[in-house]
N, C-alpha and C positions, 0 to 999 in steps of 0.2 A: 177184318180189322180188329186188332186187340182192343178190348174195352178200355175206357178211361180209368176204370178201377185198377186194371192190371198195369197199365203203363205209368200211372202216377207214382207207383213204387220205384220206377226206374228213371225219375227225373234227375239225371246225373249232373245237372247244373245247379242243383239245390245245395247251396253251400251250408245251409243249416245243419245238414247231416254230416258235413265234412269238418266243421269247426264251430261248435256251439251255436250261437245265434248270428253268425257272421253273414248277414244278408245285404248289407249296404255296399255301395259301389266300391269304395276303397278297400274294404275288407275282402269283398268278393274277388277283386283283382289280385290281392295279395295271396289269397288261398289258391287261385288259379296259377299264379306264378310259382308258388311253392310246389304244387302238384306237378307242374311241368318240369321243374328243376329236378325233382326226385323220382319222377315216373310213377306216381301213385298218390293215394290219399294222404292227407297231412297227418293222419293218425297212425300211419305205418311207421314202425320203428325197427323191425327186424325182418329178415327174409320170410320167416314163417307167417308173417302178417298177411302176405299177398294171398296164398291159398286159403288161409283162415277166413278171409273176407266173405267167402261163400256162406259161412255160418250166420252172417247177418241177414240172410234172406230166407229164414225158415218158413215164413208165411207165404213167400212169393217164389215158388220154384227153387226152394233152398237146396234140395238134393242135386238138381241139375246144375245150379251155379257152383256148388262145391266140386262137382265132377269137372266142370269146365275150368274152374280156377286151378284145380290140381294139375290138369293137363297143360294149361298155359304156363304155370310156374315151372313145370318139368322141362318144357321146351325152352323157356327163358334161360334155364341153367345150361342146357345143351348149347344154345347160341352163345352164351358167355364163354364156354370152353372152346367152341369152334363156330364162329359166325357164318362160315361158308357151309351150308347144309350139304353140298355135294361131297364134302369131305367127312361127313359123319360116318361112323362105323355102320356096317350092315345091321348090327343088332339095334343100334339107335334108330336107323331108318325103318326097321321092321316095327319097333315100338311106336314110332310116330304114325306109321300106317294103321296100326291097330287102334291108335288113338283117334283116327279119323272115324272109325265105327262108333266110338264113344261120343264124338262130337255130333255125329248124325243123330244119335239118340238124344243128345242134349237139345238140338234144334227141334226134334220131334216133340220133346216134352214141353216146349213153348208153343203148344198147339200147332206145330209145324210152321210157326210164324217167324221168319228170319228177322223182320224188323224188331219184334219183341226181344229176340235172342241177342241181336247186336246191341240194342240199347241196354240190355241187362249187363252185357260184357263191359260196355262203356261205363255204366253206373258203378259196377263193382270195382273199377280202377279209377273212379273220379274223372273220367274222360280222357285219361292218358293212354298211350299206345300199349297194346298187349300183343302176344304172339298169336299167329294163326298157325297153319301147318308148317310152311317152309319159309316164313317171313313174318314181319310185324303187320299189324292192322292199326290204322289210326282213324279217329272218330270225330274230331272237332271240325266245325264248319270252316274255320279259318284255314285249316290244313287241307281239307278236302277241296274247297273251291280253288285254292292255289294250284293243286295238281290238275284239276279239270280244265283250268285255263292255260296250262303250260303248252307252249308251242313246240317244246322239245321233249314232251313226255315220252319216256322210253317204255317199250313193251318187249315181252318175250313170249315164248310158247307156254303160257301159264293162264289158268283161271283159278280163283280162290287160293292163290299162291302155290298151286300144284301144277306139275307138268301135265300137259294135255296129251291126248291120244288121237291118232289119225282115224280111229273108229268114230270120232265125233266131229273133228274139225281138221282141215288141212293146215299144215304148218305155215304155208305161204298166204293164208287168208289175211285180209286187211286188218282184222281184229288184233293180230299179233305183230303188226308193223308199227314202229315208232312214229310219233306224230311229225317229226322233222325229216323223215325219210322220203325220198322221191317216190318210192313205191306207195306209201300211204297217200300222199298228195295226188298222185296220178290215179289211184284206185277210186278215191272220193270223186275226182273230176269225171272219171269214166262212168261211174254209177249215176251221177247227177245228169250227165248228158244223155245217158241211156233211158232216163225217165224217172229216177227217184225224186228229183226236185219238184215234180208236179204230179206224182202218181195219185195224190189225194183229190185232184180236181175231176170234174165231170160227173156224170151220172153213176149211180151205184145201185145194184140190184136190191130189191126189197128183202128184208129179213123175214124168215118164215119160222114156224115152230109154235108149239102150244104155249101161249102166255097165260100163266096161272094167276089166280086170285090169292089174296093174302091167306084166306082160309085153306086153300089147296097147298100152300107152301112154296118155297123157293124152287124155280124151274130146275129140271135135271141138268147137271153140269155138262153132260155129253152133248145135249141138244144145243147148248150155248156155244160150246167149243166148235162144233161143226159149222155154225153160222159165222163165227169169227174166221175160221180157216177158209171158208168159201169166199168171203169178202176180201180177205188179204190176198188170196191167189188171184181173184178177179182184178183188183185194183193195182196190185204190184206188178203182176206178170201179164195181165191182159188175157187171161185164159178162163174159159168156162170149164171147170173141172167136173168130171163125172162123180156120181155119188160114191163110188168105190174109191176114187182118188181123194175125195174130201175126207172119207173115213180114215184113210191111211195117214194123211197129213195131220188130222186132228188127234190121232193116236199119239203123236209126239208129245202132246201135253202131259201124258202120264209116263211115257217110256223115256223121253229125252231129258227130263229134268236132271237126272244124275250125271249127265255129261259135264256139268259145271265142275265136278270133282275129278274129271280127267283120268289119267293113267292110274293113280292110286285106287280109285273105286273099281276100275276095270280089273286090276290085278287081284283084287279081293273077290272077284267073281260076282259083284253086285250089279254090274251093268249088262243089260241084255243087248250085246253087240249085234246079234243077228237081227233083232227087231229094229234097232236103230239103223242098221245098214239098209234094210228093206225100205224104211221110211225115207231115208236120204236118197236112195236110188230113184224112188218114185218122184220125189220132189225135184231132183236134178233133171229128170226127163221132162217135167213140166216146164222148168226154166229153159232148158235147151230148145224146146219146141215153141217157145213164146216169142212175142214181139220184142220183149226185153232182152232175151238171149240173142236174138238176131241183131239187135242194135249194138250189143257188146261186141259181137264178132266184127261188126262193121267199124265201129269207132276205135277199138283197140289196135287196129292195123295202122293207125296214124303214127307219124314219126314222134309226136310228143309223148307217146306212151311206150317208148322203147325200153326204159328201165323196168317198168311194170311188166311188160310182155316177156322180158328176159327172166323174170322171177316167176311169173304166173301166166302162162299162155291162155288164150281165150277159153279153151275148154275147162281149165281149172276154175275159171270164174263162174261157170255153170254150177259147180259144186259149192263155191263160196256163197253165191246168192241163195242157193237152196238152203244151206245151213243157216244163213242169216234170216231167211224167211221163216224157218222153223223155230230157231232159238230166240230171236228177238221179236219177229213178227207175230207168230202164232202164240208162243209161250207168254211173251210180254203183254200183248194186247188182250189175250184171254184172261190173264191175271187181273188186269185193270177192269175189264168188262164184268167179270163175275163179282168182284168186290163192289162195283157200282150197283149191281142187282141185289146182292145180299144185304147191303146196308139199308136199302129202301124197304126190303121185306122185314128186316129186323127193327127198323125205327121209322115209323110213319112220318116223322118230321123231316126226314130226308127227301121225301117225294117232291114237295114243292121247291126245295132247294135245287134239286137236279133239274126240274122243269123250268126253273127261272133262268138258269145259265149252266147248261150241261158241261161246257168246257171248264169253267172255273170249278165246278163240282168235281170233275175228274182230276183236275190238277191238285186240289186239296186232298183228295183221296190218295193220290200218288205221293204227296208230300208226307202224309201220315204213315202210309204203308205202301211203298213203291214196288212196282214189278221188278225193277232193277235195284237191289239193295246195296251193291258194291261192285267195284271193278278191280282188276289187278294190273298195276303198272310195275315197272322195275326201277331200281335205284340207278340214277344216271352217273353217280360217283360214289366213292366210299362215304357212307353216312352213319352217323352215330345216333342211336336211339337210346333213351333212358328206359330200360326194361327192368321193372321190379327193383329199382334202386341202384342199378348198375349201368354204367355207360357201355353200351354194346356197339362195337364198330362193325357194320356190315359191308361187305365188298360190293362194288358196282355190279349191277345185274341181278341183285337179290330181289325176288318178287315181294311186293308189298300190297296189302289190301286197303283200298280207299273206300271207306264205308259211307255211302250216301244215306243209308237208313238212319244213322245217328246225326249226320250233318243236318238233315232235314228236321230234326227235333232238337237241335242245339238251342238251349234257352238264351244263349248270348246272341242269337241271330233272330229267333222267332219267339214273340211273346206268346205265353200260354201254349207251348209247343205240342202238348198232348190233346189239345181241344180242336175239334173240327170247326174251322172258320174259313169258308171259301172267299170271304171278303177281306181277309187280312191284307194290310197295305203292301207288304213286301212278298206277296205270294210268288212273284216272278223271280225271287232269289232262290227258290227251291232248286235242288239238283237231283233229278231223276232220269232225265233223258240225256245223260252224259254232258252236262253243262248247265249253267244257270238258265232257267226257263226263258228269261227275256232274250238271251242270246240264241237259244235253240229256236225260238219262234222266228227270229230274224235270220236264221241260217247263217250266223256270223262265225266264219271259220277263224277269225282273228281273236275271238274271245271264248269260243267253244270249239276248238279244232276237231273234236271227236264227237260232236253232237249227233244224236240219233237221226239218221236220214228219214226214218219212218215216223217221226213224231206226229206230223199233221195227219197222216193216214191212220195211225193207231188211235188218235183221239176221235177222228170221224167214225171209224168202225165201232169203237167202244160205245160212243154216244148213240149210234143207231141201234145196235144190238141191245144195249141196256134199256133204251126207250121202248123197244118192242116188248121185251119181257117184263116190263113194269107198267105196261099200259093200263092194266086193270086195277092198279093200286089206288 
């Protein structure tokens, strides 16, 4: 988790830095409205002011932000000339792909912390939308929560606004189906009935591994990841995996992360497709031979799943569940677990907080620095965004990045957003498990139609593993 010292510089709701001492309600609202109208900070007067904004952060990752702002402004100009990225010239698309490498370097310079990077991007443009690779990204809570609640949210074969690859995910996976499609509704019903709705219940194996003392230092990350993988496989699929299988699945935590960048990262040769394929195949085999896989084959044969079955037959779902287990189950839960452990090793005051209420502790950890920092939806109709002072009209189907990491730190929604406070009154308003937490916990499809089905299990596993490895603190 980024320190308060680092994040304080990126409190992008602080209007003092936007317009003199304008901190009162009416003034703050006026500044917000002005920024929204013109797509940037109220001090901007000419196009060159947008990339020049990076110069204001010399003390706080200044070079990285200057590089990011330059790339964002360049893409904004491309979008102004041609809002449909599929019609860009080959040269422009090549430049954009190269810029992906620069963006990865930018994220890396923020200590590899996506939350810190996204909040820096939001701060640099005073909370207004900016460009990602193939579409805009938006940051404010009011916009993000609206999209998360949409019963008609559109999807395409994209993540991080980039086209995906079959080397990471199948095109007919539920992740890429629109919320109002029968395929999405039927897939969610299928998975719930097959066991996802109650997979967190019942007994769970004990966590094993060397729990270190504060003097010995934070436990080895690989040991933690193996325990997370073991318990996810056990509870989600009902399988007792071999040590070799656990090693293979756990390896996804380091190998599979780049899958979020899809086809562009593959085409640059930065994705280890052979290793990802090996891990996916092993996990698919575990799903196929599990009780969960058997239930899917049995249930999907019903007449009520006809449209889903036509798009994705039973065997495709073995791979879909495998990829979801890896990308959301292992990656996401391990991220939450290790942050829980690391915080307590770094700050002794966190130990009693975690032990007093481990669920609230994990929720506040994920609000401040979530495992899922953003998702990609697509525009349902032609939509105009103010990008760097220009009204840019995007066609329907354009990918757009919905940034949870900034919504969860929006000062208009959360008081003292950069401070760890597990007892904050509106903690249930946070958005990390693909919907407001209060609706995710209630499994309310009407208010969080794409909520994470593994929420309950992820919290239970993270709490157990974190408790084990911090027991000597």
